[in-house]
Backbone of each chain as nested JSON, in Angstrom:
{
  "chains": [
    {"id": "A", "residues": [
      {"number": 1, "name": "VAL", "atoms": {"N": [21.878, -19.195, 17.381], "CA": [22.016, -19.822, 16.048], "C": [22.778, -21.145, 16.189]}},
      {"number": 2, "name": "SER", "atoms": {"N": [22.196, -22.206, 15.696], "CA": [22.825, -23.523, 15.79], "C": [23.838, -23.696, 14.654]}},
      {"number": 3, "name": "HIS", "atoms": {"N": [24.484, -24.846, 14.628], "CA": [25.505, -25.076, 13.6], "C": [24.897, -25.168, 12.197]}},
      {"number": 4, "name": "THR", "atoms": {"N": [23.571, -25.362, 12.112], "CA": [22.949, -25.414, 10.784], "C": [22.45, -24.033, 10.348]}},
      {"number": 5, "name": "ASN", "atoms": {"N": [22.651, -23.008, 11.204], "CA": [22.18, -21.652, 10.901], "C": [20.664, -21.546, 10.768]}},
      {"number": 6, "name": "LYS", "atoms": {"N": [19.928, -22.519, 11.326], "CA": [18.472, -22.468, 11.239], "C": [17.924, -21.783, 12.488]}},
      {"number": 7, "name": "VAL", "atoms": {"N": [17.04, -20.825, 12.271], "CA": [16.431, -20.102, 13.388], "C": [14.945, -20.469, 13.424]}},
      {"number": 8, "name": "ARG", "atoms": {"N": [14.446, -20.829, 14.618], "CA": [13.022, -21.139, 14.784], "C": [12.339, -19.952, 15.447]}},
      {"number": 9, "name": "THR", "atoms": {"N": [11.268, -19.48, 14.856], "CA": [10.546, -18.35, 15.438], "C": [9.055, -18.674, 15.423]}},
      {"number": 10, "name": "THR", "atoms": {"N": [8.397, -18.504, 16.559], "CA": [6.954, -18.735, 16.618], "C": [6.247, -17.384, 16.669]}},
      {"number": 11, "name": "VAL", "atoms": {"N": [5.302, -17.197, 15.762], "CA": [4.556, -15.939, 15.694], "C": [3.061, -16.248, 15.714]}},
      {"number": 12, "name": "GLN", "atoms": {"N": [2.275, -15.218, 16.029], "CA": [0.826, -15.388, 16.012], "C": [0.239, -14.478, 14.931]}},
      {"number": 13, "name": "ILE", "atoms": {"N": [-0.507, -15.059, 14.002], "CA": [-1.119, -14.284, 12.921], "C": [-2.598, -14.632, 12.862]}},
      {"number": 14, "name": "HIS", "atoms": {"N": [-3.442, -13.623, 12.941], "CA": [-4.895, -13.812, 12.887], "C": [-5.339, -14.9, 13.877]}},
      {"number": 15, "name": "GLY", "atoms": {"N": [-4.759, -14.829, 15.085], "CA": [-5.176, -15.735, 16.166], "C": [-4.591, -17.131, 16.117]}},
      {"number": 16, "name": "GLN", "atoms": {"N": [-3.768, -17.405, 15.113], "CA": [-3.176, -18.745, 15.052], "C": [-1.644, -18.678, 15.122]}},
      {"number": 17, "name": "ARG", "atoms": {"N": [-1.041, -19.7, 15.787], "CA": [0.413, -19.703, 15.94], "C": [1.073, -20.421, 14.774]}},
      {"number": 18, "name": "TYR", "atoms": {"N": [2.189, -19.851, 14.301], "CA": [2.971, -20.449, 13.22], "C": [4.431, -20.486, 13.658]}},
      {"number": 19, "name": "THR", "atoms": {"N": [5.087, -21.621, 13.432], "CA": [6.521, -21.696, 13.702], "C": [7.254, -21.675, 12.364]}},
      {"number": 20, "name": "VAL", "atoms": {"N": [8.12, -20.677, 12.228], "CA": [8.859, -20.484, 10.985], "C": [10.302, -20.911, 11.227]}},
      {"number": 21, "name": "VAL", "atoms": {"N": [10.835, -21.732, 10.337], "CA": [12.225, -22.174, 10.441], "C": [12.971, -21.649, 9.219]}},
      {"number": 22, "name": "GLY", "atoms": {"N": [14.062, -20.93, 9.46], "CA": [14.79, -20.385, 8.316], "C": [16.049, -19.67, 8.722]}},
      {"number": 23, "name": "LYS", "atoms": {"N": [16.675, -18.999, 7.761], "CA": [17.939, -18.317, 8.02], "C": [17.732, -16.901, 8.561]}},
      {"number": 24, "name": "GLU", "atoms": {"N": [16.515, -16.385, 8.421], "CA": [16.236, -15.005, 8.833], "C": [16.271, -14.857, 10.353]}},
      {"number": 25, "name": "PRO", "atoms": {"N": [16.756, -13.716, 10.863], "CA": [16.693, -13.497, 12.314], "C": [15.24, -13.394, 12.793]}},
      {"number": 26, "name": "SER", "atoms": {"N": [15.011, -13.779, 14.056], "CA": [13.661, -13.745, 14.62], "C": [13.042, -12.354, 14.538]}},
      {"number": 27, "name": "SER", "atoms": {"N": [13.872, -11.314, 14.677], "CA": [13.343, -9.949, 14.626], "C": [12.694, -9.668, 13.266]}},
      {"number": 28, "name": "HIS", "atoms": {"N": [13.317, -10.166, 12.197], "CA": [12.76, -9.991, 10.853], "C": [11.419, -10.729, 10.725]}},
      {"number": 29, "name": "ILE", "atoms": {"N": [11.396, -11.982, 11.184], "CA": [10.168, -12.791, 11.084], "C": [9.032, -12.147, 11.881]}},
      {"number": 30, "name": "ARG", "atoms": {"N": [9.365, -11.638, 13.079], "CA": [8.317, -11.02, 13.905], "C": [7.774, -9.749, 13.251]}},
      {"number": 31, "name": "MET", "atoms": {"N": [8.647, -8.951, 12.632], "CA": [8.192, -7.739, 11.952], "C": [7.278, -8.096, 10.777]}},
      {"number": 32, "name": "VAL", "atoms": {"N": [7.722, -9.086, 9.995], "CA": [6.958, -9.531, 8.829], "C": [5.586, -10.076, 9.263]}},
      {"number": 33, "name": "ALA", "atoms": {"N": [5.586, -10.885, 10.329], "CA": [4.336, -11.468, 10.831], "C": [3.376, -10.364, 11.266]}},
      {"number": 34, "name": "SER", "atoms": {"N": [3.917, -9.324, 11.886], "CA": [3.019, -8.269, 12.362], "C": [2.473, -7.459, 11.18]}},
      {"number": 35, "name": "MET", "atoms": {"N": [3.253, -7.352, 10.079], "CA": [2.75, -6.69, 8.873], "C": [1.609, -7.496, 8.237]}},
      {"number": 36, "name": "VAL", "atoms": {"N": [1.772, -8.83, 8.188], "CA": [0.725, -9.698, 7.626], "C": [-0.531, -9.613, 8.492]}},
      {"number": 37, "name": "ASP", "atoms": {"N": [-0.342, -9.68, 9.815], "CA": [-1.459, -9.613, 10.763], "C": [-2.228, -8.291, 10.598]}},
      {"number": 38, "name": "ASP", "atoms": {"N": [-1.496, -7.18, 10.498], "CA": [-2.121, -5.859, 10.31], "C": [-2.924, -5.805, 9.01]}},
      {"number": 39, "name": "LYS", "atoms": {"N": [-2.301, -6.328, 7.929], "CA": [-2.939, -6.278, 6.607], "C": [-4.214, -7.131, 6.609]}},
      {"number": 40, "name": "MET", "atoms": {"N": [-4.162, -8.293, 7.274], "CA": [-5.35, -9.152, 7.354], "C": [-6.472, -8.433, 8.106]}},
      {"number": 41, "name": "ARG", "atoms": {"N": [-6.104, -7.748, 9.185], "CA": [-7.105, -7.017, 9.976], "C": [-7.724, -5.901, 9.136]}},
      {"number": 42, "name": "GLU", "atoms": {"N": [-6.868, -5.205, 8.369], "CA": [-7.335, -4.106, 7.516], "C": [-8.33, -4.613, 6.456]}},
      {"number": 43, "name": "ILE", "atoms": {"N": [-7.975, -5.731, 5.794], "CA": [-8.835, -6.268, 4.73], "C": [-10.119, -6.845, 5.322]}},
      {"number": 44, "name": "LYS", "atoms": {"N": [-10.013, -7.504, 6.466], "CA": [-11.19, -8.051, 7.16], "C": [-12.168, -6.923, 7.522]}},
      {"number": 45, "name": "GLY", "atoms": {"N": [-11.627, -5.78, 7.923], "CA": [-12.456, -4.627, 8.271], "C": [-13.321, -4.15, 7.113]}},
      {"number": 46, "name": "LYS", "atoms": {"N": [-12.8, -4.312, 5.885], "CA": [-13.538, -3.874, 4.692], "C": [-14.424, -4.976, 4.117]}},
      {"number": 47, "name": "ASN", "atoms": {"N": [-14.142, -6.252, 4.476], "CA": [-14.848, -7.404, 3.89], "C": [-15.176, -8.388, 5.008]}},
      {"number": 48, "name": "ILE", "atoms": {"N": [-16.138, -8.008, 5.823], "CA": [-16.407, -8.728, 7.064], "C": [-16.8, -10.192, 6.835]}},
      {"number": 49, "name": "SER", "atoms": {"N": [-17.332, -10.508, 5.626], "CA": [-17.856, -11.857, 5.373], "C": [-16.797, -12.866, 4.908]}},
      {"number": 50, "name": "LEU", "atoms": {"N": [-15.549, -12.425, 4.72], "CA": [-14.516, -13.352, 4.235], "C": [-14.161, -14.41, 5.281]}},
      {"number": 51, "name": "ASP", "atoms": {"N": [-13.96, -15.653, 4.829], "CA": [-13.423, -16.642, 5.768], "C": [-11.891, -16.512, 5.801]}},
      {"number": 52, "name": "THR", "atoms": {"N": [-11.252, -17.246, 6.722], "CA": [-9.808, -17.044, 6.944], "C": [-8.969, -17.317, 5.697]}},
      {"number": 53, "name": "SER", "atoms": {"N": [-9.321, -18.365, 4.932], "CA": [-8.466, -18.668, 3.786], "C": [-8.643, -17.635, 2.675]}},
      {"number": 54, "name": "GLN", "atoms": {"N": [-9.886, -17.173, 2.466], "CA": [-10.113, -16.098, 1.479], "C": [-9.372, -14.83, 1.904]}},
      {"number": 55, "name": "LEU", "atoms": {"N": [-9.479, -14.527, 3.198], "CA": [-8.818, -13.346, 3.749], "C": [-7.302, -13.425, 3.551]}},
      {"number": 56, "name": "ALA", "atoms": {"N": [-6.733, -14.595, 3.821], "CA": [-5.288, -14.753, 3.685], "C": [-4.858, -14.66, 2.22]}},
      {"number": 57, "name": "VAL", "atoms": {"N": [-5.666, -15.236, 1.313], "CA": [-5.34, -15.162, -0.128], "C": [-5.411, -13.709, -0.593]}},
      {"number": 58, "name": "LEU", "atoms": {"N": [-6.439, -12.988, -0.206], "CA": [-6.558, -11.574, -0.603], "C": [-5.438, -10.73, -0.001]}},
      {"number": 59, "name": "THR", "atoms": {"N": [-5.015, -11.09, 1.211], "CA": [-3.882, -10.403, 1.833], "C": [-2.615, -10.634, 1.011]}},
      {"number": 60, "name": "ALA", "atoms": {"N": [-2.387, -11.895, 0.633], "CA": [-1.219, -12.218, -0.197], "C": [-1.282, -11.445, -1.519]}},
      {"number": 61, "name": "LEU", "atoms": {"N": [-2.471, -11.387, -2.107], "CA": [-2.68, -10.682, -3.382], "C": [-2.329, -9.195, -3.245]}},
      {"number": 62, "name": "ASN", "atoms": {"N": [-2.791, -8.574, -2.19], "CA": [-2.502, -7.159, -1.945], "C": [-1.004, -6.907, -1.776]}},
      {"number": 63, "name": "ILE", "atoms": {"N": [-0.37, -7.786, -1.024], "CA": [1.044, -7.605, -0.721], "C": [1.888, -7.828, -1.972]}},
      {"number": 64, "name": "VAL", "atoms": {"N": [1.553, -8.856, -2.766], "CA": [2.311, -9.112, -3.993], "C": [2.15, -7.949, -4.956]}},
      {"number": 65, "name": "SER", "atoms": {"N": [0.96, -7.385, -5.014], "CA": [0.719, -6.249, -5.897], "C": [1.656, -5.09, -5.548]}},
      {"number": 66, "name": "GLU", "atoms": {"N": [1.773, -4.787, -4.257], "CA": [2.667, -3.711, -3.819], "C": [4.114, -4.093, -4.103]}},
      {"number": 67, "name": "HIS", "atoms": {"N": [4.413, -5.364, -3.875], "CA": [5.77, -5.886, -4.087], "C": [6.208, -5.715, -5.549]}},
      {"number": 68, "name": "VAL", "atoms": {"N": [5.313, -6.077, -6.473], "CA": [5.624, -5.974, -7.91], "C": [5.874, -4.515, -8.281]}},
      {"number": 69, "name": "LYS", "atoms": {"N": [5.067, -3.616, -7.739], "CA": [5.239, -2.199, -8.08], "C": [6.569, -1.66, -7.57]}},
      {"number": 70, "name": "ILE", "atoms": {"N": [6.93, -1.996, -6.316], "CA": [8.197, -1.472, -5.775], "C": [9.391, -2.117, -6.475]}},
      {"number": 71, "name": "LYS", "atoms": {"N": [9.234, -3.366, -6.911], "CA": [10.3, -4.064, -7.629], "C": [10.574, -3.388, -8.973]}},
      {"number": 72, "name": "GLU", "atoms": {"N": [9.502, -2.966, -9.643], "CA": [9.663, -2.26, -10.928], "C": [10.376, -0.928, -10.721]}},
      {"number": 73, "name": "GLU", "atoms": {"N": [9.977, -0.197, -9.679], "CA": [10.648, 1.072, -9.356], "C": [12.122, 0.836, -9.06]}},
      {"number": 74, "name": "TYR", "atoms": {"N": [12.383, -0.229, -8.302], "CA": [13.748, -0.59, -7.91], "C": [14.6, -0.851, -9.154]}},
      {"number": 75, "name": "GLU", "atoms": {"N": [14.033, -1.6, -10.101], "CA": [14.79, -1.925, -11.312], "C": [15.046, -0.691, -12.176]}},
      {"number": 76, "name": "GLN", "atoms": {"N": [14.072, 0.203, -12.212], "CA": [14.267, 1.451, -12.954], "C": [15.36, 2.304, -12.312]}},
      {"number": 77, "name": "LEU", "atoms": {"N": [15.344, 2.326, -10.978], "CA": [16.345, 3.098, -10.243], "C": [17.739, 2.519, -10.473]}},
      {"number": 78, "name": "LEU", "atoms": {"N": [17.808, 1.201, -10.487], "CA": [19.072, 0.499, -10.723], "C": [19.629, 0.86, -12.099]}},
      {"number": 79, "name": "LYS", "atoms": {"N": [18.751, 0.879, -13.111], "CA": [19.162, 1.248, -14.472], "C": [19.679, 2.673, -14.516]}},
      {"number": 80, "name": "LYS", "atoms": {"N": [18.964, 3.564, -13.834], "CA": [19.347, 4.972, -13.799], "C": [20.738, 5.122, -13.178]}},
      {"number": 81, "name": "LEU", "atoms": {"N": [20.931, 4.385, -12.068], "CA": [22.212, 4.436, -11.353], "C": [23.348, 3.919, -12.237]}},
      {"number": 82, "name": "GLU", "atoms": {"N": [23.097, 2.818, -12.947], "CA": [24.131, 2.24, -13.825], "C": [24.484, 3.208, -14.947]}},
      {"number": 83, "name": "LYS", "atoms": {"N": [23.474, 3.885, -15.464], "CA": [23.689, 4.842, -16.55], "C": [24.536, 6.026, -16.065]}},
      {"number": 84, "name": "GLU", "atoms": {"N": [24.225, 6.49, -14.851], "CA": [25.007, 7.613, -14.301], "C": [26.452, 7.205, -14.06]}},
      {"number": 85, "name": "GLU", "atoms": {"N": [26.618, 5.948, -13.6], "CA": [27.989, 5.486, -13.36], "C": [28.774, 5.374, -14.662]}},
      {"number": 86, "name": "ASP", "atoms": {"N": [28.083, 4.962, -15.74], "CA": [28.732, 4.918, -17.069], "C": [29.153, 6.316, -17.502]}},
      {"number": 87, "name": "ASN", "atoms": {"N": [28.264, 7.269, -17.257], "CA": [28.561, 8.659, -17.664], "C": [29.749, 9.239, -16.89]}},
      {"number": 88, "name": "ASN", "atoms": {"N": [29.904, 8.791, -15.633], "CA": [30.991, 9.302, -14.809], "C": [32.316, 8.59, -15.056]}},
      {"number": 89, "name": "ALA", "atoms": {"N": [32.261, 7.468, -15.778], "CA": [33.488, 6.652, -15.963], "C": [34.477, 7.345, -16.907]}}
    ]},
    {"id": "B", "residues": [
      {"number": 1, "name": "VAL", "atoms": {"N": [-12.679, 0.708, -18.98], "CA": [-12.602, 1.486, -17.727], "C": [-13.824, 2.404, -17.624]}},
      {"number": 2, "name": "SER", "atoms": {"N": [-14.537, 2.297, -16.551], "CA": [-15.752, 3.1, -16.373], "C": [-15.38, 4.495, -15.866]}},
      {"number": 3, "name": "HIS", "atoms": {"N": [-16.381, 5.337, -15.67], "CA": [-16.099, 6.705, -15.241], "C": [-15.541, 6.78, -13.824]}},
      {"number": 4, "name": "THR", "atoms": {"N": [-15.682, 5.678, -13.077], "CA": [-15.125, 5.686, -11.721], "C": [-13.685, 5.164, -11.688]}},
      {"number": 5, "name": "ASN", "atoms": {"N": [-13.161, 4.757, -12.865], "CA": [-11.805, 4.199, -12.956], "C": [-11.628, 2.895, -12.182]}},
      {"number": 6, "name": "LYS", "atoms": {"N": [-12.721, 2.216, -11.885], "CA": [-12.613, 0.953, -11.167], "C": [-12.572, -0.185, -12.183]}},
      {"number": 7, "name": "VAL", "atoms": {"N": [-11.613, -1.075, -12.014], "CA": [-11.467, -2.223, -12.909], "C": [-11.812, -3.479, -12.117]}},
      {"number": 8, "name": "ARG", "atoms": {"N": [-12.675, -4.327, -12.693], "CA": [-13.019, -5.6, -12.044], "C": [-12.264, -6.721, -12.741]}},
      {"number": 9, "name": "THR", "atoms": {"N": [-11.566, -7.528, -11.996], "CA": [-10.824, -8.644, -12.581], "C": [-11.107, -9.897, -11.767]}},
      {"number": 10, "name": "THR", "atoms": {"N": [-11.482, -10.985, -12.443], "CA": [-11.702, -12.244, -11.735], "C": [-10.526, -13.174, -12.002]}},
      {"number": 11, "name": "VAL", "atoms": {"N": [-9.955, -13.685, -10.929], "CA": [-8.801, -14.582, -11.044], "C": [-9.084, -15.855, -10.251]}},
      {"number": 12, "name": "GLN", "atoms": {"N": [-8.314, -16.897, -10.559], "CA": [-8.458, -18.143, -9.814], "C": [-7.148, -18.406, -9.068]}},
      {"number": 13, "name": "ILE", "atoms": {"N": [-7.251, -18.584, -7.751], "CA": [-6.066, -18.855, -6.933], "C": [-6.343, -20.07, -6.071]}},
      {"number": 14, "name": "HIS", "atoms": {"N": [-5.479, -21.064, -6.173], "CA": [-5.609, -22.295, -5.398], "C": [-7.025, -22.87, -5.538]}},
      {"number": 15, "name": "GLY", "atoms": {"N": [-7.515, -22.856, -6.778], "CA": [-8.806, -23.478, -7.093], "C": [-10.035, -22.656, -6.755]}},
      {"number": 16, "name": "GLN", "atoms": {"N": [-9.835, -21.451, -6.217], "CA": [-11.006, -20.63, -5.887], "C": [-10.985, -19.312, -6.661]}},
      {"number": 17, "name": "ARG", "atoms": {"N": [-12.173, -18.83, -7.044], "CA": [-12.257, -17.603, -7.817], "C": [-12.367, -16.386, -6.906]}},
      {"number": 18, "name": "TYR", "atoms": {"N": [-11.645, -15.322, -7.271], "CA": [-11.68, -14.061, -6.532], "C": [-11.907, -12.927, -7.505]}},
      {"number": 19, "name": "THR", "atoms": {"N": [-12.813, -12.016, -7.199], "CA": [-13.003, -10.829, -8.022], "C": [-12.372, -9.645, -7.303]}},
      {"number": 20, "name": "VAL", "atoms": {"N": [-11.434, -9.033, -7.984], "CA": [-10.704, -7.905, -7.408], "C": [-11.188, -6.624, -8.083]}},
      {"number": 21, "name": "VAL", "atoms": {"N": [-11.519, -5.626, -7.294], "CA": [-11.955, -4.34, -7.824], "C": [-10.934, -3.287, -7.406]}},
      {"number": 22, "name": "GLY", "atoms": {"N": [-10.408, -2.553, -8.384], "CA": [-9.411, -1.546, -8.024], "C": [-8.966, -0.735, -9.214]}},
      {"number": 23, "name": "LYS", "atoms": {"N": [-7.928, 0.067, -9.008], "CA": [-7.435, 0.944, -10.06], "C": [-6.433, 0.249, -10.979]}},
      {"number": 24, "name": "GLU", "atoms": {"N": [-5.89, -0.887, -10.525], "CA": [-4.851, -1.579, -11.295], "C": [-5.423, -2.198, -12.567]}},
      {"number": 25, "name": "PRO", "atoms": {"N": [-4.635, -2.202, -13.646], "CA": [-5.099, -2.891, -14.862], "C": [-5.224, -4.404, -14.621]}},
      {"number": 26, "name": "SER", "atoms": {"N": [-6.145, -5.039, -15.371], "CA": [-6.363, -6.481, -15.215], "C": [-5.084, -7.284, -15.426]}},
      {"number": 27, "name": "SER", "atoms": {"N": [-4.223, -6.821, -16.332], "CA": [-2.969, -7.552, -16.607], "C": [-2.106, -7.635, -15.337]}},
      {"number": 28, "name": "HIS", "atoms": {"N": [-2.072, -6.537, -14.588], "CA": [-1.301, -6.518, -13.334], "C": [-1.91, -7.511, -12.323]}},
      {"number": 29, "name": "ILE", "atoms": {"N": [-3.228, -7.453, -12.158], "CA": [-3.906, -8.344, -11.203], "C": [-3.688, -9.814, -11.571]}},
      {"number": 30, "name": "ARG", "atoms": {"N": [-3.769, -10.105, -12.889], "CA": [-3.591, -11.499, -13.316], "C": [-2.167, -11.988, -13.056]}},
      {"number": 31, "name": "MET", "atoms": {"N": [-1.186, -11.126, -13.286], "CA": [0.211, -11.507, -13.035], "C": [0.417, -11.772, -11.538]}},
      {"number": 32, "name": "VAL", "atoms": {"N": [-0.107, -10.853, -10.724], "CA": [0.026, -10.958, -9.272], "C": [-0.662, -12.24, -8.764]}},
      {"number": 33, "name": "ALA", "atoms": {"N": [-1.861, -12.515, -9.29], "CA": [-2.608, -13.715, -8.881], "C": [-1.824, -14.975, -9.238]}},
      {"number": 34, "name": "SER", "atoms": {"N": [-1.174, -14.965, -10.402], "CA": [-0.449, -16.161, -10.789], "C": [0.806, -16.336, -9.931]}},
      {"number": 35, "name": "MET", "atoms": {"N": [1.394, -15.217, -9.464], "CA": [2.53, -15.314, -8.538], "C": [2.094, -15.903, -7.193]}},
      {"number": 36, "name": "VAL", "atoms": {"N": [0.933, -15.469, -6.699], "CA": [0.412, -15.993, -5.427], "C": [0.099, -17.487, -5.571]}},
      {"number": 37, "name": "ASP", "atoms": {"N": [-0.552, -17.838, -6.681], "CA": [-0.916, -19.231, -6.95], "C": [0.34, -20.117, -7.005]}},
      {"number": 38, "name": "ASP", "atoms": {"N": [1.361, -19.655, -7.722], "CA": [2.629, -20.408, -7.816], "C": [3.263, -20.603, -6.441]}},
      {"number": 39, "name": "LYS", "atoms": {"N": [3.296, -19.51, -5.666], "CA": [3.937, -19.555, -4.346], "C": [3.171, -20.519, -3.425]}},
      {"number": 40, "name": "MET", "atoms": {"N": [1.836, -20.498, -3.502], "CA": [1.037, -21.422, -2.682], "C": [1.345, -22.867, -3.063]}},
      {"number": 41, "name": "ARG", "atoms": {"N": [1.457, -23.114, -4.356], "CA": [1.753, -24.479, -4.816], "C": [3.135, -24.91, -4.326]}},
      {"number": 42, "name": "GLU", "atoms": {"N": [4.092, -23.987, -4.385], "CA": [5.469, -24.282, -3.941], "C": [5.495, -24.633, -2.443]}},
      {"number": 43, "name": "ILE", "atoms": {"N": [4.792, -23.813, -1.628], "CA": [4.794, -24.039, -0.172], "C": [4.01, -25.307, 0.174]}},
      {"number": 44, "name": "LYS", "atoms": {"N": [2.906, -25.536, -0.521], "CA": [2.111, -26.763, -0.308], "C": [2.951, -28.009, -0.603]}},
      {"number": 45, "name": "GLY", "atoms": {"N": [3.798, -27.921, -1.637], "CA": [4.667, -29.043, -2.002], "C": [5.622, -29.441, -0.882]}},
      {"number": 46, "name": "LYS", "atoms": {"N": [6.03, -28.434, -0.084], "CA": [6.963, -28.713, 1.008], "C": [6.237, -29.037, 2.311]}},
      {"number": 47, "name": "ASN", "atoms": {"N": [4.963, -28.665, 2.424], "CA": [4.192, -28.825, 3.673], "C": [2.805, -29.364, 3.33]}},
      {"number": 48, "name": "ILE", "atoms": {"N": [2.765, -30.618, 2.975], "CA": [1.564, -31.226, 2.399], "C": [0.374, -31.185, 3.356]}},
      {"number": 49, "name": "SER", "atoms": {"N": [0.648, -31.101, 4.679], "CA": [-0.44, -31.2, 5.66], "C": [-1.133, -29.865, 5.955]}},
      {"number": 50, "name": "LEU", "atoms": {"N": [-0.671, -28.766, 5.358], "CA": [-1.276, -27.464, 5.653], "C": [-2.689, -27.355, 5.084]}},
      {"number": 51, "name": "ASP", "atoms": {"N": [-3.598, -26.748, 5.849], "CA": [-4.911, -26.446, 5.268], "C": [-4.816, -25.114, 4.51]}},
      {"number": 52, "name": "THR", "atoms": {"N": [-5.873, -24.77, 3.774], "CA": [-5.794, -23.618, 2.864], "C": [-5.486, -22.311, 3.585]}},
      {"number": 53, "name": "SER", "atoms": {"N": [-6.079, -22.098, 4.771], "CA": [-5.836, -20.814, 5.421], "C": [-4.408, -20.736, 5.963]}},
      {"number": 54, "name": "GLN", "atoms": {"N": [-3.894, -21.851, 6.502], "CA": [-2.491, -21.867, 6.962], "C": [-1.553, -21.642, 5.775]}},
      {"number": 55, "name": "LEU", "atoms": {"N": [-1.867, -22.316, 4.664], "CA": [-1.069, -22.194, 3.449], "C": [-1.046, -20.745, 2.96]}},
      {"number": 56, "name": "ALA", "atoms": {"N": [-2.206, -20.112, 2.955], "CA": [-2.291, -18.735, 2.471], "C": [-1.553, -17.774, 3.403]}},
      {"number": 57, "name": "VAL", "atoms": {"N": [-1.648, -18.018, 4.731], "CA": [-0.934, -17.154, 5.689], "C": [0.573, -17.323, 5.501]}},
      {"number": 58, "name": "LEU", "atoms": {"N": [1.044, -18.551, 5.364], "CA": [2.481, -18.781, 5.173], "C": [2.952, -18.201, 3.832]}},
      {"number": 59, "name": "THR", "atoms": {"N": [2.096, -18.237, 2.835], "CA": [2.428, -17.623, 1.545], "C": [2.595, -16.115, 1.718]}},
      {"number": 60, "name": "ALA", "atoms": {"N": [1.648, -15.506, 2.418], "CA": [1.733, -14.061, 2.685], "C": [3.011, -13.741, 3.466]}},
      {"number": 61, "name": "LEU", "atoms": {"N": [3.335, -14.575, 4.44], "CA": [4.534, -14.387, 5.267], "C": [5.801, -14.434, 4.399]}},
      {"number": 62, "name": "ASN", "atoms": {"N": [5.89, -15.408, 3.509], "CA": [7.043, -15.537, 2.605], "C": [7.176, -14.328, 1.703]}},
      {"number": 63, "name": "ILE", "atoms": {"N": [6.05, -13.891, 1.163], "CA": [6.073, -12.787, 0.216], "C": [6.443, -11.478, 0.918]}},
      {"number": 64, "name": "VAL", "atoms": {"N": [5.889, -11.251, 2.113], "CA": [6.221, -10.024, 2.853], "C": [7.696, -10.024, 3.223]}},
      {"number": 65, "name": "SER", "atoms": {"N": [8.214, -11.188, 3.575], "CA": [9.624, -11.284, 3.941], "C": [10.498, -10.829, 2.766]}},
      {"number": 66, "name": "GLU", "atoms": {"N": [10.2, -11.307, 1.563], "CA": [10.962, -10.907, 0.376], "C": [10.756, -9.414, 0.094]}},
      {"number": 67, "name": "HIS", "atoms": {"N": [9.512, -8.977, 0.303], "CA": [9.154, -7.578, 0.069], "C": [9.978, -6.636, 0.96]}},
      {"number": 68, "name": "VAL", "atoms": {"N": [10.078, -6.985, 2.252], "CA": [10.819, -6.148, 3.205], "C": [12.289, -6.081, 2.802]}},
      {"number": 69, "name": "LYS", "atoms": {"N": [12.841, -7.219, 2.372], "CA": [14.251, -7.242, 1.989], "C": [14.513, -6.375, 0.756]}},
      {"number": 70, "name": "ILE", "atoms": {"N": [13.656, -6.472, -0.26], "CA": [13.879, -5.682, -1.473], "C": [13.636, -4.195, -1.2]}},
      {"number": 71, "name": "LYS", "atoms": {"N": [12.719, -3.917, -0.278], "CA": [12.445, -2.527, 0.081], "C": [13.666, -1.897, 0.756]}},
      {"number": 72, "name": "GLU", "atoms": {"N": [14.336, -2.655, 1.611], "CA": [15.554, -2.159, 2.256], "C": [16.656, -1.908, 1.228]}},
      {"number": 73, "name": "GLU", "atoms": {"N": [16.821, -2.841, 0.287], "CA": [17.815, -2.661, -0.786], "C": [17.49, -1.42, -1.603]}},
      {"number": 74, "name": "TYR", "atoms": {"N": [16.207, -1.261, -1.895], "CA": [15.726, -0.12, -2.69], "C": [16.074, 1.196, -1.992]}},
      {"number": 75, "name": "GLU", "atoms": {"N": [15.836, 1.227, -0.679], "CA": [16.11, 2.462, 0.07], "C": [17.6, 2.769, 0.135]}},
      {"number": 76, "name": "GLN", "atoms": {"N": [18.413, 1.718, 0.253], "CA": [19.87, 1.921, 0.249], "C": [20.341, 2.439, -1.104]}},
      {"number": 77, "name": "LEU", "atoms": {"N": [19.748, 1.876, -2.167], "CA": [20.092, 2.292, -3.528], "C": [19.707, 3.761, -3.74]}},
      {"number": 78, "name": "LEU", "atoms": {"N": [18.545, 4.117, -3.232], "CA": [18.049, 5.486, -3.343], "C": [19.011, 6.463, -2.648]}},
      {"number": 79, "name": "LYS", "atoms": {"N": [19.474, 6.077, -1.454], "CA": [20.435, 6.911, -0.72], "C": [21.729, 7.068, -1.494]}},
      {"number": 80, "name": "LYS", "atoms": {"N": [22.208, 5.955, -2.074], "CA": [23.445, 5.951, -2.855], "C": [23.314, 6.91, -4.045]}},
      {"number": 81, "name": "LEU", "atoms": {"N": [22.148, 6.81, -4.704], "CA": [21.878, 7.637, -5.882], "C": [21.845, 9.12, -5.513]}},
      {"number": 82, "name": "GLU", "atoms": {"N": [21.19, 9.428, -4.394], "CA": [21.106, 10.827, -3.951], "C": [22.488, 11.379, -3.605]}},
      {"number": 83, "name": "LYS", "atoms": {"N": [23.308, 10.551, -2.994], "CA": [24.668, 10.943, -2.618], "C": [25.5, 11.245, -3.874]}},
      {"number": 84, "name": "GLU", "atoms": {"N": [25.359, 10.372, -4.892], "CA": [26.11, 10.584, -6.137], "C": [25.66, 11.858, -6.835]}},
      {"number": 85, "name": "GLU", "atoms": {"N": [24.351, 12.109, -6.768], "CA": [23.842, 13.326, -7.4], "C": [24.353, 14.578, -6.686]}},
      {"number": 86, "name": "ASP", "atoms": {"N": [24.485, 14.486, -5.354], "CA": [25.061, 15.597, -4.592], "C": [26.523, 15.82, -4.999]}},
      {"number": 87, "name": "ASN", "atoms": {"N": [27.258, 14.732, -5.164], "CA": [28.676, 14.832, -5.537], "C": [28.858, 15.436, -6.927]}},
      {"number": 88, "name": "ASN", "atoms": {"N": [27.872, 15.178, -7.801], "CA": [27.974, 15.683, -9.174], "C": [27.492, 17.126, -9.306]}},
      {"number": 89, "name": "ALA", "atoms": {"N": [26.839, 17.62, -8.27], "CA": [26.235, 18.963, -8.363], "C": [27.296, 20.055, -8.31]}}
    ]}
  ]
}
């Protein structure tokens, strides 16, 4: 880690290399990249005619959909936890 | 909703139309599509030279990164909640 706290990580997704610069550790970026790569392969398997940009957009769409659902669950859980803490106060 | 429970929703992302078929309500798909579209525009603004497939892959990478982080928080919260419930039992 340099004095600017910027970490450079190069990953390969769907056959192409990407260099990511950010605060996240390389291990996190590599895990995330492999999840995107897996999801692209999965969607490509079901939709063989998609080009790379369509495939990547549909991958993003799938991931955001899951993200929104888990975020809603998370917020409900947070509310439940706050309510229990109020009851215990 | 037809007897197969499949919902077809057409959305526009980064100037291209996509038809999504699935169990999710159209409102969910439209919200998710607009989040992907916004994120692509945001990343394109910072990296003007990216082509559409690179842009979409980097968008997916950003979204998965946030997804993994919130999922970890969610799991920690879940553990905390279970522990409190054990203490109250």
